[in-house]
KETOR-265420 format. One record per residue (C-alpha): y, x negated, z. Coordinates in steps of 0.1 Angstrom, whole numbers. Example, Ala and Ser with C-alpha at 12.3 -4.5 7.8 and 13.67 -1.06 7.14 Angstrom:
BEGIN
<kolvo c2="-45" c1="-123" c3="78"/>
<kolvo c2="-11" c1="-137" c3="71"/>
END
This chain:
BEGIN
<kolvo c2="-1" c1="1" c3="-1"/>
<kolvo c2="37" c1="-15" c3="-10"/>
<kolvo c2="68" c1="0" c3="5"/>
<kolvo c2="98" c1="-7" c3="-3"/>
<kolvo c2="131" c1="-4" c3="20"/>
<kolvo c2="161" c1="-1" c3="-7"/>
<kolvo c2="192" c1="1" c3="19"/>
<kolvo c2="201" c1="-39" c3="28"/>
<kolvo c2="188" c1="-56" c3="59"/>
<kolvo c2="200" c1="-82" c3="75"/>
<kolvo c2="186" c1="-115" c3="74"/>
<kolvo c2="181" c1="-108" c3="117"/>
<kolvo c2="166" c1="-77" c3="110"/>
<kolvo c2="142" c1="-87" c3="92"/>
<kolvo c2="130" c1="-114" c3="106"/>
<kolvo c2="121" c1="-96" c3="139"/>
<kolvo c2="107" c1="-66" c3="114"/>
<kolvo c2="86" c1="-97" c3="96"/>
<kolvo c2="73" c1="-103" c3="139"/>
<kolvo c2="62" c1="-69" c3="147"/>
<kolvo c2="45" c1="-63" c3="120"/>
<kolvo c2="24" c1="-99" c3="121"/>
<kolvo c2="24" c1="-92" c3="156"/>
<kolvo c2="6" c1="-52" c3="153"/>
<kolvo c2="-13" c1="-61" c3="116"/>
<kolvo c2="-36" c1="-79" c3="107"/>
<kolvo c2="-31" c1="-93" c3="71"/>
<kolvo c2="5" c1="-77" c3="66"/>
<kolvo c2="28" c1="-96" c3="50"/>
<kolvo c2="66" c1="-85" c3="47"/>
<kolvo c2="89" c1="-107" c3="24"/>
<kolvo c2="137" c1="-100" c3="19"/>
<kolvo c2="145" c1="-105" c3="-10"/>
<kolvo c2="175" c1="-93" c3="-29"/>
<kolvo c2="183" c1="-74" c3="3"/>
<kolvo c2="153" c1="-58" c3="0"/>
<kolvo c2="122" c1="-51" c3="29"/>
<kolvo c2="91" c1="-57" c3="5"/>
<kolvo c2="50" c1="-54" c3="26"/>
<kolvo c2="31" c1="-73" c3="3"/>
<kolvo c2="-9" c1="-62" c3="-2"/>
<kolvo c2="-37" c1="-77" c3="17"/>
<kolvo c2="-47" c1="-106" c3="-12"/>
<kolvo c2="-87" c1="-96" c3="-27"/>
<kolvo c2="-113" c1="-124" c3="-35"/>
<kolvo c2="-106" c1="-131" c3="-69"/>
<kolvo c2="-66" c1="-134" c3="-62"/>
<kolvo c2="-77" c1="-158" c3="-29"/>
<kolvo c2="-103" c1="-179" c3="-59"/>
<kolvo c2="-75" c1="-181" c3="-84"/>
<kolvo c2="-55" c1="-204" c3="-55"/>
<kolvo c2="-82" c1="-221" c3="-52"/>
<kolvo c2="-94" c1="-230" c3="-85"/>
<kolvo c2="-52" c1="-240" c3="-89"/>
<kolvo c2="-58" c1="-263" c3="-55"/>
<kolvo c2="-80" c1="-278" c3="-68"/>
<kolvo c2="-70" c1="-288" c3="-101"/>
<kolvo c2="-37" c1="-300" c3="-86"/>
<kolvo c2="-49" c1="-320" c3="-59"/>
<kolvo c2="-57" c1="-353" c3="-82"/>
<kolvo c2="-13" c1="-354" c3="-89"/>
<kolvo c2="-5" c1="-372" c3="-55"/>
<kolvo c2="-18" c1="-379" c3="-23"/>
<kolvo c2="20" c1="-369" c3="-14"/>
<kolvo c2="17" c1="-334" c3="-29"/>
<kolvo c2="-4" c1="-303" c3="-15"/>
<kolvo c2="-7" c1="-265" c3="-31"/>
<kolvo c2="7" c1="-247" c3="3"/>
<kolvo c2="-16" c1="-216" c3="3"/>
<kolvo c2="-16" c1="-188" c3="30"/>
<kolvo c2="18" c1="-174" c3="27"/>
<kolvo c2="42" c1="-204" c3="36"/>
<kolvo c2="77" c1="-188" c3="38"/>
<kolvo c2="104" c1="-200" c3="24"/>
<kolvo c2="139" c1="-196" c3="23"/>
<kolvo c2="150" c1="-179" c3="-12"/>
<kolvo c2="181" c1="-166" c3="-28"/>
<kolvo c2="214" c1="-168" c3="-22"/>
<kolvo c2="213" c1="-132" c3="-17"/>
<kolvo c2="215" c1="-114" c3="23"/>
<kolvo c2="194" c1="-152" c3="30"/>
<kolvo c2="161" c1="-141" c3="15"/>
<kolvo c2="131" c1="-146" c3="32"/>
<kolvo c2="95" c1="-150" c3="6"/>
<kolvo c2="63" c1="-157" c3="15"/>
<kolvo c2="54" c1="-170" c3="-20"/>
<kolvo c2="10" c1="-172" c3="-26"/>
<kolvo c2="19" c1="-212" c3="-26"/>
<kolvo c2="36" c1="-238" c3="-29"/>
<kolvo c2="36" c1="-271" c3="-37"/>
<kolvo c2="57" c1="-296" c3="-17"/>
<kolvo c2="50" c1="-329" c3="2"/>
<kolvo c2="17" c1="-322" c3="19"/>
<kolvo c2="46" c1="-325" c3="58"/>
<kolvo c2="72" c1="-304" c3="38"/>
<kolvo c2="77" c1="-273" c3="64"/>
<kolvo c2="61" c1="-297" c3="92"/>
<kolvo c2="84" c1="-287" c3="123"/>
<kolvo c2="106" c1="-260" c3="104"/>
<kolvo c2="97" c1="-225" c3="113"/>
<kolvo c2="81" c1="-195" c3="102"/>
<kolvo c2="109" c1="-193" c3="76"/>
<kolvo c2="113" c1="-231" c3="56"/>
<kolvo c2="136" c1="-243" c3="36"/>
<kolvo c2="125" c1="-245" c3="1"/>
<kolvo c2="142" c1="-276" c3="-6"/>
<kolvo c2="109" c1="-294" c3="-12"/>
<kolvo c2="91" c1="-272" c3="-29"/>
<kolvo c2="87" c1="-287" c3="-64"/>
<kolvo c2="71" c1="-254" c3="-78"/>
<kolvo c2="61" c1="-215" c3="-60"/>
<kolvo c2="34" c1="-195" c3="-72"/>
<kolvo c2="24" c1="-161" c3="-76"/>
<kolvo c2="-10" c1="-142" c3="-87"/>
<kolvo c2="2" c1="-106" c3="-96"/>
<kolvo c2="-12" c1="-77" c3="-71"/>
<kolvo c2="-24" c1="-45" c3="-82"/>
<kolvo c2="0" c1="-24" c3="-71"/>
<kolvo c2="33" c1="-5" c3="-83"/>
<kolvo c2="56" c1="-30" c3="-72"/>
<kolvo c2="45" c1="-57" c3="-86"/>
<kolvo c2="66" c1="-54" c3="-114"/>
<kolvo c2="99" c1="-56" c3="-94"/>
<kolvo c2="91" c1="-83" c3="-69"/>
<kolvo c2="69" c1="-109" c3="-94"/>
<kolvo c2="79" c1="-109" c3="-120"/>
<kolvo c2="121" c1="-100" c3="-116"/>
<kolvo c2="130" c1="-108" c3="-79"/>
<kolvo c2="112" c1="-138" c3="-73"/>
<kolvo c2="120" c1="-151" c3="-106"/>
<kolvo c2="163" c1="-144" c3="-97"/>
<kolvo c2="153" c1="-155" c3="-61"/>
<kolvo c2="131" c1="-188" c3="-67"/>
<kolvo c2="160" c1="-201" c3="-95"/>
<kolvo c2="188" c1="-189" c3="-68"/>
<kolvo c2="169" c1="-218" c3="-40"/>
<kolvo c2="168" c1="-243" c3="-71"/>
<kolvo c2="129" c1="-246" c3="-72"/>
<kolvo c2="125" c1="-264" c3="-101"/>
<kolvo c2="92" c1="-239" c3="-112"/>
<kolvo c2="78" c1="-202" c3="-107"/>
<kolvo c2="41" c1="-200" c3="-115"/>
<kolvo c2="33" c1="-167" c3="-124"/>
<kolvo c2="-4" c1="-157" c3="-132"/>
<kolvo c2="-3" c1="-120" c3="-147"/>
<kolvo c2="-34" c1="-100" c3="-143"/>
<kolvo c2="-21" c1="-75" c3="-156"/>
<kolvo c2="-10" c1="-93" c3="-189"/>
<kolvo c2="-37" c1="-119" c3="-189"/>
<kolvo c2="-8" c1="-142" c3="-187"/>
<kolvo c2="1" c1="-175" c3="-171"/>
<kolvo c2="40" c1="-179" c3="-166"/>
<kolvo c2="57" c1="-209" c3="-163"/>
<kolvo c2="94" c1="-205" c3="-156"/>
<kolvo c2="116" c1="-238" c3="-152"/>
<kolvo c2="152" c1="-250" c3="-152"/>
<kolvo c2="164" c1="-235" c3="-128"/>
<kolvo c2="205" c1="-227" c3="-133"/>
<kolvo c2="230" c1="-207" c3="-120"/>
<kolvo c2="202" c1="-179" c3="-107"/>
<kolvo c2="179" c1="-177" c3="-138"/>
<kolvo c2="154" c1="-200" c3="-154"/>
<kolvo c2="163" c1="-209" c3="-185"/>
<kolvo c2="128" c1="-216" c3="-197"/>
<kolvo c2="99" c1="-188" c3="-196"/>
<kolvo c2="68" c1="-197" c3="-210"/>
<kolvo c2="41" c1="-170" c3="-216"/>
<kolvo c2="6" c1="-186" c3="-224"/>
<kolvo c2="-30" c1="-163" c3="-230"/>
<kolvo c2="-51" c1="-166" c3="-203"/>
<kolvo c2="-75" c1="-189" c3="-212"/>
<kolvo c2="-58" c1="-215" c3="-228"/>
<kolvo c2="-41" c1="-244" c3="-219"/>
<kolvo c2="-5" c1="-246" c3="-200"/>
<kolvo c2="19" c1="-274" c3="-196"/>
<kolvo c2="35" c1="-274" c3="-165"/>
<kolvo c2="68" c1="-293" c3="-171"/>
<kolvo c2="74" c1="-322" c3="-146"/>
<kolvo c2="82" c1="-324" c3="-114"/>
<kolvo c2="51" c1="-313" c3="-118"/>
<kolvo c2="40" c1="-325" c3="-149"/>
<kolvo c2="4" c1="-316" c3="-159"/>
<kolvo c2="-21" c1="-294" c3="-179"/>
<kolvo c2="-39" c1="-269" c3="-161"/>
<kolvo c2="-69" c1="-256" c3="-186"/>
<kolvo c2="-63" c1="-219" c3="-174"/>
<kolvo c2="-105" c1="-207" c3="-188"/>
<kolvo c2="-123" c1="-206" c3="-156"/>
<kolvo c2="-90" c1="-182" c3="-152"/>
<kolvo c2="-112" c1="-153" c3="-174"/>
<kolvo c2="-136" c1="-149" c3="-146"/>
<kolvo c2="-109" c1="-137" c3="-121"/>
<kolvo c2="-82" c1="-110" c3="-140"/>
<kolvo c2="-104" c1="-82" c3="-137"/>
END
């Protein structure tokens, strides 16, 4: 179930709501993007498998980099000091130590989302998050879109938008530009997008 609160929420109000939700419910994640409160569904097994595939594919990059899973909270966007929980964040291994629940995104090289099977995916993953991540200056946003069977690579953030957006059908090789600088064979994703 996805719910969206349409009235703008202050960051301090959101953080209190997020703490209460996490204390009272198991596996539910909330985000504040563009001043709107959103509830992310619990990840399904295929979504988790996709993220583990990406973790294994990126491990050889550098011993200093790590694909942080489990919804590391990031301070994002410029409007109302948003808070997002990407499905994964590529950053130095110790980038978020000592920063608490909502870390600065300055060390993030790439944010990753895998689309959910809910009605808010279009707005959240394809519209709001690219804007928030670009405003924050995260160099790459990788969207694995199970609805369209595509991998979308957003890069070159400038003035609140990504200047380069490349779409690849799942099964093709996907090039992630610098600062990641790797090519991924997405053929295994075919087994986990349905």
